[in-house]
C-alpha positions as CSV (number, residue, x, y, z in Angstrom):
1,M,96.5,-91.5,-73.0
2,L,94.7,-94.2,-75.0
3,G,97.7,-96.5,-74.6
4,N,96.8,-97.0,-70.9
5,T,94.3,-99.6,-69.7
6,I,92.0,-97.9,-67.3
7,A,89.7,-99.2,-64.5
8,A,87.0,-97.7,-62.3
9,I,84.0,-98.6,-60.2
10,A,81.0,-98.0,-62.5
11,T,78.3,-98.1,-59.9
12,P,77.4,-95.5,-57.3
13,P,79.4,-95.5,-54.0
14,G,77.6,-97.2,-51.0
15,N,75.9,-100.5,-50.4
16,G,73.9,-102.1,-53.1
17,G,73.0,-105.5,-54.6
18,I,75.6,-105.3,-57.4
19,G,78.9,-103.5,-57.9
20,I,80.6,-103.2,-61.3
21,I,84.3,-102.7,-61.9
22,R,85.0,-101.7,-65.5
23,I,88.3,-102.2,-67.3
24,S,89.0,-100.7,-70.8
25,G,92.1,-100.9,-73.0
26,T,94.4,-103.4,-74.7
27,E,95.3,-105.1,-71.4
28,A,91.7,-105.5,-70.3
29,L,91.7,-109.3,-70.8
30,P,95.1,-110.0,-69.4
31,I,94.2,-108.0,-66.3
32,L,90.9,-109.9,-65.9
33,Q,92.8,-113.2,-66.3
34,R,95.2,-112.2,-63.5
35,I,92.6,-111.4,-60.9
36,F,89.6,-113.7,-61.9
37,Q,89.5,-117.4,-61.4
38,P,86.6,-119.3,-63.2
39,Q,84.6,-121.6,-61.0
40,K,85.5,-124.6,-63.1
41,G,89.2,-123.8,-62.6
42,G,92.0,-123.1,-65.1
43,R,92.8,-119.8,-66.9
44,L,89.8,-117.8,-68.1
45,Q,89.5,-118.0,-71.9
46,P,86.2,-116.2,-72.4
47,E,83.8,-116.1,-75.3
48,P,82.8,-112.5,-76.0
49,R,79.8,-111.1,-74.1
50,R,79.3,-114.3,-72.1
51,L,79.1,-114.2,-68.2
52,Y,81.4,-116.4,-66.2
53,L,81.0,-117.2,-62.5
54,G,84.2,-117.3,-60.4
55,Q,86.3,-115.7,-57.7
56,V,88.4,-112.5,-57.6
57,H,91.8,-112.6,-55.9
58,D,94.4,-109.9,-55.2
59,A,98.0,-110.1,-56.2
60,A,98.8,-112.2,-53.0
61,G,96.1,-114.7,-53.9
62,A,93.7,-113.6,-51.2
63,L,90.0,-114.1,-52.0
64,L,88.2,-110.8,-52.4
65,D,84.7,-111.9,-53.6
66,Q,82.7,-114.2,-55.8
67,A,81.8,-112.4,-59.0
68,L,80.6,-112.6,-62.6
69,A,83.0,-111.7,-65.3
70,V,82.4,-110.7,-68.9
71,Y,84.7,-109.7,-71.8
72,M,83.8,-107.5,-74.8
73,P,86.5,-107.2,-77.4
74,A,87.0,-104.2,-79.6
75,P,85.4,-102.6,-81.4
76,H,82.1,-104.0,-80.1
77,S,82.1,-102.3,-76.7
78,Y,81.1,-99.0,-75.1
79,T,84.5,-97.5,-75.5
80,G,85.4,-99.2,-78.8
81,E,88.4,-100.8,-77.0
82,D,88.7,-104.2,-75.3
83,V,86.5,-104.0,-72.2
84,A,86.2,-106.4,-69.2
85,E,83.7,-106.0,-66.3
86,L,83.4,-107.7,-63.0
87,Q,80.0,-107.8,-61.3
88,C,80.5,-108.4,-57.6
89,H,78.6,-107.8,-54.4
90,G,77.7,-104.1,-54.1
91,G,79.6,-103.2,-50.9
92,Y,81.8,-100.1,-50.9
93,L,84.8,-101.9,-49.5
94,V,84.7,-105.0,-51.7
95,C,84.4,-102.8,-54.8
96,R,87.4,-100.8,-53.7
97,E,89.4,-103.9,-53.0
98,I,88.7,-105.4,-56.4
99,L,89.5,-102.1,-58.1
100,A,92.8,-102.0,-56.2
101,A,93.5,-105.6,-57.4
102,A,92.9,-104.4,-61.0
103,V,95.4,-101.6,-60.6
104,Q,97.9,-103.9,-59.1
105,A,97.5,-106.1,-62.1
106,G,98.4,-103.3,-64.5
107,A,95.4,-101.0,-64.8
108,K,95.4,-97.2,-64.3
109,L,92.7,-95.4,-62.3
110,A,90.3,-93.8,-64.8
111,E,89.6,-90.1,-64.8
112,P,86.0,-88.8,-64.6
113,G,84.3,-89.4,-67.9
114,E,87.3,-91.2,-69.4
115,F,85.3,-94.2,-70.6
116,T,82.9,-92.0,-72.5
117,S,85.8,-89.8,-73.7
118,R,87.4,-92.9,-75.2
119,A,84.1,-93.8,-76.8
120,F,84.0,-90.4,-78.5
121,I,87.7,-90.6,-79.6
122,N,87.1,-94.0,-81.0
123,G,84.1,-92.9,-83.0
124,K,81.5,-94.8,-81.0
125,L,79.7,-91.5,-80.0
126,S,79.6,-87.9,-81.2
127,L,80.2,-85.2,-78.7
128,D,76.5,-84.3,-78.5
129,Q,75.7,-88.0,-77.9
130,A,78.3,-88.1,-75.1
131,E,76.6,-85.1,-73.5
132,A,73.3,-87.0,-73.7
133,V,74.9,-89.7,-71.5
134,I,75.5,-87.3,-68.6
135,D,72.0,-85.8,-69.2
136,I,70.5,-89.3,-68.9
137,I,72.3,-89.8,-65.6
138,E,71.2,-86.4,-64.3
139,A,67.7,-86.4,-65.7
140,K,65.2,-84.8,-63.3
141,S,62.0,-86.0,-65.0
142,A,60.8,-88.8,-67.2
143,E,60.4,-86.4,-70.1
144,A,64.0,-85.1,-69.7
145,L,65.1,-88.8,-69.8
146,K,63.1,-89.4,-73.0
147,I,64.6,-86.4,-74.7
148,S,68.1,-87.4,-73.6
149,E,67.6,-91.0,-74.9
150,R,66.5,-89.6,-78.3
151,Q,69.7,-87.5,-78.4
152,L,71.8,-90.5,-77.5
153,A,70.1,-92.4,-80.3
154,G,71.2,-89.8,-82.7
155,S,68.2,-87.5,-83.2
156,L,70.3,-84.3,-83.0
157,Q,73.2,-85.9,-84.8
158,Q,71.0,-86.8,-87.8
159,Q,69.9,-83.2,-88.1
160,L,73.5,-81.9,-87.8
161,I,74.6,-84.4,-90.5
162,A,71.8,-83.3,-92.9
163,M,72.7,-79.6,-92.4
164,A,76.4,-80.2,-92.7
165,D,75.9,-82.2,-95.9
166,A,73.8,-79.4,-97.4
167,L,76.5,-76.9,-96.6
168,L,79.2,-79.1,-98.1
169,D,77.1,-79.3,-101.3
170,V,77.0,-75.5,-101.4
171,L,80.8,-75.4,-100.9
172,A,81.3,-77.8,-103.7
173,Q,79.1,-75.7,-106.0
174,L,81.0,-72.5,-105.1
175,E,84.4,-74.3,-105.6
176,L,83.3,-75.2,-109.2
177,A,82.2,-71.6,-109.8
178,V,85.7,-70.4,-108.7
179,D,87.5,-73.0,-110.8
180,Y,85.3,-72.8,-113.9
181,P,83.7,-69.3,-114.0
182,E,83.1,-69.4,-117.7
183,E,80.9,-72.6,-117.3
184,T,78.8,-71.2,-114.4
185,D,75.4,-69.8,-114.8
186,E,75.6,-67.3,-111.9
187,V,71.9,-66.4,-111.8
188,E,70.8,-70.0,-111.5
189,L,73.6,-70.9,-109.0
190,Q,72.7,-67.8,-106.9
191,R,69.1,-69.0,-106.8
192,Q,70.0,-72.5,-105.8
193,I,72.4,-71.4,-103.1
194,L,70.0,-68.9,-101.6
195,A,67.3,-71.6,-101.4
196,R,69.7,-74.0,-99.8
197,L,71.1,-71.5,-97.3
198,A,67.5,-70.5,-96.3
199,E,66.6,-74.1,-95.8
200,V,69.6,-74.7,-93.5
201,R,69.1,-71.4,-91.7
202,A,65.5,-72.4,-90.9
203,Q,66.7,-75.7,-89.4
204,V,69.3,-73.9,-87.3
205,Q,66.6,-71.4,-86.1
206,G,64.3,-74.3,-85.3
207,L,67.0,-75.8,-83.0
208,L,67.7,-72.4,-81.5
209,S,64.1,-72.2,-80.5
210,Q,64.5,-75.3,-78.4
211,T,67.5,-74.1,-76.3
212,R,65.4,-72.4,-73.7
213,E,63.3,-75.5,-73.0
214,G,66.3,-77.7,-73.2
215,R,67.8,-75.7,-70.2
216,F,64.4,-76.0,-68.4
217,Y,64.2,-79.8,-68.8
218,R,67.9,-80.2,-67.7
219,E,68.0,-77.7,-64.8
220,G,64.4,-76.9,-64.0
221,A,62.8,-73.6,-64.9
222,L,63.2,-71.1,-62.0
223,V,59.7,-69.9,-61.0
224,A,59.7,-67.3,-58.2
225,I,56.5,-66.7,-56.2
226,V,56.8,-63.1,-55.0
227,G,54.4,-60.6,-53.5
228,P,53.6,-58.6,-50.4
229,A,53.7,-60.2,-47.0
230,N,50.8,-62.5,-46.2
231,A,49.5,-62.7,-49.8
232,G,49.4,-66.5,-49.7
233,K,52.7,-67.4,-51.4
234,S,53.5,-70.2,-49.1
235,T,50.0,-71.5,-49.3
236,L,50.3,-71.6,-53.1
237,L,53.5,-73.6,-52.8
238,N,52.0,-76.1,-50.5
239,S,48.9,-76.4,-52.7
240,L,50.9,-77.1,-55.8
241,L,53.2,-79.6,-54.0
242,Q,50.2,-81.1,-52.1
243,M,52.3,-81.2,-49.0
244,E,53.0,-78.8,-46.0
245,R,56.4,-77.7,-47.3
246,A,56.3,-74.1,-46.1
247,I,55.1,-72.8,-42.8
248,V,51.8,-70.9,-43.1
249,T,50.4,-68.6,-40.4
250,P,48.1,-65.6,-40.4
251,Q,51.0,-63.4,-39.2
252,A,52.7,-61.4,-42.0
253,G,56.5,-62.1,-42.4
254,T,56.3,-65.8,-41.5
255,T,58.5,-66.7,-44.4
256,R,62.0,-65.3,-43.7
257,D,64.1,-67.1,-46.3
258,T,63.5,-68.6,-49.7
259,V,62.1,-72.1,-49.8
260,E,62.9,-74.1,-53.0
261,E,61.2,-77.3,-54.2
262,Y,61.0,-79.2,-57.5
263,Y,57.6,-79.6,-59.1
264,L,56.9,-81.5,-62.3
265,L,54.6,-79.7,-64.8
266,N,53.8,-81.8,-67.8
267,G,57.1,-83.6,-67.5
268,M,59.1,-80.3,-67.1
269,P,60.8,-79.8,-63.7
270,L,60.1,-76.4,-62.1
271,R,62.2,-75.0,-59.3
272,L,59.5,-73.3,-57.3
273,V,60.9,-70.6,-55.0
274,D,58.7,-69.3,-52.2
275,T,60.0,-65.9,-51.2
276,A,59.7,-63.7,-48.2
277,G,57.2,-60.9,-48.5
278,I,58.8,-57.7,-49.6
279,R,57.9,-54.9,-47.3
280,E,59.4,-52.2,-45.0
281,T,60.7,-53.8,-41.8
282,T,63.2,-53.3,-39.0
283,D,63.7,-57.0,-38.4
284,I,67.2,-57.9,-39.4
285,V,66.4,-61.5,-40.2
286,E,63.4,-60.6,-42.3
287,Q,65.4,-57.9,-44.1
288,A,67.9,-60.7,-45.1
289,G,65.0,-62.8,-46.4
290,I,63.7,-59.8,-48.4
291,E,67.0,-59.3,-50.1
292,R,67.0,-63.0,-51.2
293,S,63.5,-62.5,-52.5
294,K,64.7,-59.6,-54.7
295,Q,67.5,-61.8,-55.9
296,A,65.1,-64.6,-56.8
297,L,62.9,-62.0,-58.6
298,A,65.9,-60.8,-60.7
299,Q,67.0,-64.4,-61.6
300,A,63.6,-66.1,-62.3
301,D,62.6,-67.4,-65.7
302,L,59.0,-66.8,-64.7
303,V,57.6,-64.6,-61.9
304,L,54.3,-65.4,-60.2
305,L,53.3,-62.1,-58.6
306,M,50.8,-62.9,-55.9
307,L,48.5,-60.1,-54.6
308,D,46.0,-60.3,-51.7
309,A,42.6,-59.5,-53.1
310,S,41.6,-58.1,-49.6
311,Q,44.6,-55.7,-49.4
312,P,45.6,-53.1,-52.1
313,P,49.3,-53.4,-52.9
314,D,51.7,-50.6,-52.1
315,D,53.5,-48.5,-54.7
316,F,56.4,-50.9,-55.0
317,W,54.2,-53.5,-56.6
318,W,52.5,-51.1,-58.9
319,D,55.9,-49.8,-60.1
320,L,57.1,-53.4,-60.6
321,L,54.2,-54.1,-62.8
322,R,55.0,-51.1,-64.9
323,T,58.7,-51.6,-65.3
324,E,60.1,-52.9,-68.6
325,A,62.3,-55.3,-66.7
326,A,59.4,-57.1,-65.2
327,A,57.0,-57.2,-68.1
328,N,58.9,-57.1,-71.4
329,L,62.4,-58.5,-71.2
330,P,63.0,-61.2,-73.9
331,G,62.5,-64.7,-72.4
332,R,61.2,-63.2,-69.1
333,K,57.6,-63.5,-68.2
334,I,55.3,-62.5,-65.3
335,L,51.9,-63.9,-64.3
336,V,49.8,-61.8,-61.9
337,L,47.8,-63.9,-59.3
338,L,45.0,-62.3,-57.4
339,N,44.6,-64.5,-54.4
340,K,42.0,-64.9,-51.5
341,L,39.0,-64.1,-53.7
342,D,37.0,-66.4,-51.4
343,L,37.3,-63.9,-48.5
344,P,34.1,-61.7,-47.8
345,E,36.1,-58.5,-47.4
346,V,37.5,-58.4,-51.0
347,E,37.9,-54.9,-52.3
348,A,36.8,-54.2,-55.9
349,V,38.0,-50.7,-56.7
350,W,41.7,-51.3,-56.8
351,Q,41.2,-54.6,-58.5
352,A,39.5,-52.8,-61.4
353,R,42.6,-50.7,-61.7
354,L,44.8,-53.8,-61.6
355,R,42.9,-55.5,-64.4
356,E,43.2,-52.3,-66.5
357,L,46.9,-52.2,-65.9
358,C,47.4,-55.9,-66.7
359,Q,45.4,-55.5,-69.9
360,E,47.5,-52.4,-70.9
361,L,50.8,-54.3,-70.2
362,D,49.5,-57.6,-71.8
363,L,50.1,-59.5,-68.6
364,P,47.9,-62.5,-67.7
365,L,45.8,-62.0,-64.6
366,L,44.6,-65.2,-62.8
367,E,42.2,-65.3,-59.9
368,L,42.4,-68.0,-57.3
369,A,41.9,-69.1,-53.7
370,A,45.1,-71.0,-53.0
371,L,44.0,-72.3,-49.7
372,R,41.0,-74.1,-51.2
373,G,42.9,-75.0,-54.5
374,Q,40.5,-72.9,-56.6
375,G,42.1,-71.7,-59.8
376,L,45.0,-74.1,-59.7
377,P,44.1,-75.9,-63.0
378,D,44.1,-72.5,-64.8
379,L,47.4,-71.6,-63.2
380,K,49.0,-74.8,-64.3
381,K,47.8,-74.2,-67.9
382,A,49.2,-70.7,-67.8
383,L,52.5,-71.9,-66.4
384,S,52.8,-74.4,-69.3
385,E,51.9,-71.8,-71.9
386,A,54.4,-69.4,-70.5
387,L,57.3,-71.8,-70.3
388,L,56.7,-74.2,-73.2
389,Q,57.4,-72.6,-76.6
390,Q,57.0,-75.9,-78.5
391,Q,53.2,-75.7,-78.5
392,S,53.0,-77.7,-81.8
393,G,53.4,-81.0,-80.0
394,E,56.7,-81.8,-81.8
395,P,59.1,-83.5,-79.3
396,L,62.4,-81.9,-78.5
397,S,65.2,-83.6,-80.4
398,A,67.8,-82.9,-77.7
399,L,68.5,-81.1,-74.4
400,L,70.4,-78.3,-76.1
401,N,72.8,-76.6,-73.7
402,D,74.8,-73.3,-73.7
403,R,77.6,-74.8,-75.8
404,H,75.1,-75.9,-78.5
405,K,73.4,-72.5,-78.4
406,A,76.6,-70.6,-78.9
407,A,77.5,-72.8,-81.9
408,L,74.0,-72.5,-83.4
409,L,74.1,-68.7,-83.0
410,A,77.5,-68.6,-84.8
411,A,76.1,-70.8,-87.6
412,E,73.0,-68.6,-87.9
413,Q,75.0,-65.5,-88.1
414,A,77.3,-66.9,-90.8
415,L,74.4,-68.1,-92.8
416,S,72.7,-64.7,-92.6
417,S,75.9,-63.0,-93.8
418,A,76.2,-65.5,-96.7
419,A,72.6,-64.9,-97.8
420,E,73.0,-61.1,-97.6
421,A,76.2,-61.3,-99.6
422,A,74.7,-63.6,-102.2
423,Q,71.8,-61.2,-102.7
424,L,74.0,-58.1,-103.0
425,G,76.4,-59.6,-105.6
426,F,77.6,-63.1,-106.4
427,D,81.3,-63.7,-105.3
428,A,81.9,-67.4,-104.9
429,A,85.2,-67.1,-103.1
430,M,83.8,-64.7,-100.5
431,L,80.6,-66.7,-100.0
432,S,82.7,-69.8,-99.3
433,I,84.2,-68.2,-96.2
434,D,80.8,-67.6,-94.6
435,V,79.5,-71.1,-95.6
436,Q,82.7,-72.7,-94.2
437,T,82.2,-70.8,-91.0
438,A,78.6,-72.1,-90.6
439,W,79.8,-75.6,-91.3
440,Q,82.6,-75.3,-88.7
441,A,80.1,-74.1,-86.1
442,L,77.8,-77.1,-86.7
443,A,80.7,-79.5,-86.7
444,E,81.7,-78.1,-83.3
445,I,78.4,-79.4,-81.8
446,S,79.1,-83.0,-82.9
447,G,82.8,-82.7,-82.0
448,Q,83.9,-83.1,-85.6
449,A,85.6,-79.7,-85.4
450,A,85.7,-79.0,-81.6
451,S,88.8,-77.8,-79.9
452,E,90.5,-79.8,-77.2
453,E,89.4,-77.2,-74.6
454,I,85.7,-77.7,-75.5
455,I,86.1,-81.5,-75.4
456,N,87.7,-81.4,-72.0
457,R,85.0,-79.1,-70.7
458,V,82.3,-81.5,-71.8
459,F,83.9,-84.5,-70.0
460,E,84.5,-82.6,-66.9
461,R,80.8,-83.0,-66.1
462,F,81.1,-86.8,-65.9
463,C,81.5,-88.9,-62.8
464,L,84.1,-91.6,-62.2
465,G,83.3,-94.9,-64.0
466,K,81.5,-93.3,-66.9
C-alpha cells in the first residue's frame, strides 16, 4: 500500500477560487516534473516548500491550466512522505483533468482518508489526532473547532502518554517483585502501587466524564420540545432561533411532523426538535406526526416538556412526569416549561399540583411566555446547566467519541480490578495482568495498540483528498 504514490483533489468539489491536487509517495516529484512546466522553462528542480508558477500539461502535451507547484520532501510533510501539490484554478473540470494527468504520469487514485492514514502509519499523527482532523472538518461550532484543534495539537495524547508511562512504571515495579521477591518490601510496594493506580484511575474517570459533552459538541445534543397540542412548542422554537422556522396558528394540531434546527448554546450545537402535539386524533397525517413525536421523546438527550398554563394537561402528561424513564434515567433529563403565563385566563389550581409534583420528582419548572420572549434567559441557563457537566470552566481536551469511551471504560474496569486485588492480597504476577490490560486499552486510543479493524473504521469517516 505505502509503495504506491497516491493523488487526489484536496479541495471540495464545485467551483472555487483555488483547487488543490495533492500527490504523496516516493514518485511525487517525478510525477510533478512530468506534468508541470515552470514558467522559466526547463525541468522543474524545486527547492523544498517554495512555490513555482508554471503550466500543467497532460501526457499528450495539451495545456490544462496555469498553476502553482510546491514540493515537500519526506519526512517534513503532512504524510511523512514526499508530497507535491498543484494549486490551480478551482473549477471542477480543470481539477479532474489535472488529477487524470497525475494518474497517467504514474499516480494511483487515493482512497478516502489515505493521506491522513499514511500520516498515522508514518508516525506524524496518533490515531486520536487523526480523528481530530475529521472533527475539525466537520465542526458545527467555533467551540467544537477549538476543542478539535487542541486534540490535534496533542492535548489528549499528552494525557494518554502520562497515564501510559505511569502504568509502565507500575509494571516495571511488579516485574522486579516477581524476579526478586526476597528484595521486595511488599507493604511499601503495595502502598506505592495503590496510590499510582488511584491517580491513573482518577484521570481516566475525568476523561470519561467528558465523553457525553464530546458527543454533544460533535453531533449536537438532541433537545425535543414536546407537549400537548397548542402549548406553544413551535412558538418557542421560533423565539429561540429568532426566525419564523415553524408555522404557528391558534389551531391545535398545526405541527404535523417534527421540525429540526441547529441552535448554538454557549458554543454547543443543539438539535432542537419541534414535535407534533401528542393527543387523541383520527387524522391519519397527524397520527403519523404524533408517532414521530414519541420517537423524538424516546431518543432525546434533553426533553423540554411544554404545558399550556391556561389548559390543564391530560393524564398522559401527568403519567409521563411520574415515570422513571422520563425523570431519572442516567444521562437523561427533563425540563418542565409552563407557557402562556401572560394570558388572563391562567388557571392556578392545577399549577399548584404541577409545582408539587416537580418538587417531589426534583424536576426544574420554568415559567415563560414564549411569544413575548419572557423567561428565555432563564431557559437558556437551565439548558446549559442540564447539558454541560463541566461546570468548573476547565476546557475539554478532546471531542471524545464512542471508540474512546469504550477503551476508557475497559481501562477503568481493569484499574478497578487491579486495585481490589492489591488490597486483598499482593500477587505481583496477577496484578500485572490487570495493569497490562489497562495500558492496552489506553494504547488503543492513540493507535499504539489498535487493531487493523479499528484503524480502518477510523479512516472510513474521511473524505477523498484527506
